ZADREN-748534 format. One record per residue (C-alpha): residue number from 1; x, y, z. Coordinates in nm, 2 decimals. Layout:
BEGIN
PT    n      px      py      pz
PT  NUM       X       Y       Z
...
END
This chain:
BEGIN
PT    n      px      py      pz
PT    1    5.96   11.69    9.78
PT    2    5.70   11.98    9.80
PT    3    5.76   12.34    9.65
PT    4    5.88   12.49    9.96
PT    5    6.17   12.25   10.03
PT    6    6.28   12.26    9.69
PT    7    6.27   12.64    9.68
PT    8    6.45   12.62   10.01
PT    9    6.71   12.43    9.87
PT   10    6.77   12.61    9.56
PT   11    6.82   12.92    9.78
PT   12    7.09   12.78    9.96
PT   13    7.27   12.66    9.66
PT   14    7.24   13.02    9.52
PT   15    7.36   13.17    9.82
PT   16    7.67   12.94    9.83
PT   17    7.76   12.98    9.45
PT   18    7.99   13.29    9.55
PT   19    8.20   13.07    9.78
PT   20    8.27   12.83    9.49
PT   21    8.38   13.11    9.24
PT   22    8.70   13.20    9.44
PT   23    8.97   13.25    9.21
PT   24    9.22   13.03    9.36
PT   25    9.57   13.08    9.37
PT   26    9.61   12.82    9.12
PT   27    9.44   13.05    8.85
PT   28    9.65   13.38    8.92
PT   29    9.99   13.24    8.97
PT   30   10.27   13.00    8.86
PT   31   10.32   12.79    9.15
PT   32   10.59   12.60    8.98
PT   33   10.83   12.91    9.00
PT   34   10.97   13.12    9.29
PT   35   11.16   13.48    9.24
PT   36   11.31   13.63    9.52
PT   37   11.34   14.00    9.52
PT   38   11.48   14.26    9.75
PT   39   11.27   14.57    9.81
PT   40   11.11   14.86   10.03
PT   41   10.78   14.81   10.18
PT   42   10.53   15.08   10.06
PT   43   10.23   14.95   10.24
PT   44   10.11   14.68   10.42
PT   45    9.71   14.60   10.43
PT   46    9.60   14.38   10.69
PT   47    9.24   14.29   10.59
PT   48    9.02   14.02   10.43
PT   49    8.99   13.84   10.24
PT   50    9.40   13.85   10.18
PT   51    9.65   14.06   10.31
PT   52    9.86   14.24   10.06
PT   53   10.23   14.39   10.09
PT   54   10.29   14.64    9.82
PT   55   10.70   14.70    9.77
PT   56   10.93   14.87    9.53
PT   57   11.19   14.68    9.36
PT   58   11.49   14.78    9.14
PT   59   11.52   14.61    8.82
PT   60   11.82   14.51    8.62
PT   61   11.82   14.87    8.47
PT   62   11.78   15.03    8.77
PT   63   11.42   15.12    8.71
PT   64   11.17   15.13    9.02
PT   65   10.92   14.85    8.99
PT   66   10.62   14.85    9.22
PT   67   10.51   14.49    9.31
PT   68   10.23   14.34    9.53
PT   69   10.24   14.04    9.71
PT   70    9.95   13.85    9.81
PT   71    9.91   13.65   10.13
PT   72    9.66   13.46   10.35
PT   73    9.39   13.62   10.58
PT   74    9.46   13.83   10.88
PT   75    9.35   13.53   11.09
PT   76    9.53   13.26   10.94
PT   77    9.85   13.50   10.95
PT   78    9.82   13.56   11.32
PT   79    9.82   13.19   11.40
PT   80   10.11   13.19   11.18
PT   81   10.30   13.47   11.39
PT   82   10.22   13.74   11.19
PT   83   10.08   14.07   11.30
PT   84    9.96   14.40   11.14
PT   85   10.24   14.58   11.28
PT   86   10.50   14.35   11.12
PT   87   10.59   14.57   10.84
PT   88   10.60   14.93   10.80
PT   89   10.67   15.15   10.48
PT   90   11.04   15.20   10.44
PT   91   11.13   14.87   10.59
PT   92   11.39   14.67   10.38
PT   93   11.28   14.33   10.30
PT   94   11.38   14.02   10.11
PT   95   11.04   13.86    9.97
PT   96   11.01   13.53    9.78
PT   97   10.69   13.50    9.54
PT   98   10.56   13.30    9.31
PT   99   10.47   13.49    9.01
PT  100   10.16   13.61    8.83
PT  101   10.08   13.40    8.52
PT  102   10.01   13.71    8.34
PT  103   10.38   13.85    8.39
PT  104   10.27   14.14    8.59
PT  105   10.47   14.26    8.92
PT  106   10.26   14.05    9.15
PT  107   10.30   13.73    9.34
PT  108   10.17   13.52    9.61
PT  109   10.38   13.54    9.88
PT  110   10.61   13.21   10.00
PT  111   10.86   13.37   10.21
PT  112   10.94   13.72   10.37
PT  113   11.28   13.81   10.56
PT  114   11.25   14.10   10.76
PT  115   11.49   14.37   10.85
PT  116   11.61   14.22   11.16
PT  117   11.66   13.88   10.98
PT  118   11.37   13.69   11.11
PT  119   11.21   13.47   10.81
PT  120   10.85   13.43   10.78
PT  121   10.66   13.17   10.55
PT  122   10.33   13.11   10.45
PT  123   10.30   12.84   10.64
PT  124    9.95   12.74   10.58
PT  125   10.01   12.69   10.19
PT  126    9.80   12.82    9.91
PT  127    9.45   12.84    9.90
END
């Protein structure tokens, strides 16, 4: 192999390295557990690489806890029937998440029941 070919191969490998560095859902969340919460949407962020749902939940003592739920990308969610207008601040939802391993109020979304009773799941699984 000549020097130019070796340099080109090395350049491709280095450019692809960030793709392999993706944190992955298994590293951040406990996929063996699921928590179902009733909350109020504060923000729904429809953007890459993952859409986010921010919502407030009252804990067992009545304190307000600010949660965040991670979903798939907008393209994947759109194929599963989601849209950027699906939720708005003030909507009351029931949401099931696999919680963060760190114990913080963050989770990967498994299911959402909207105010009209429609249930949506993360149909494509986890990445």
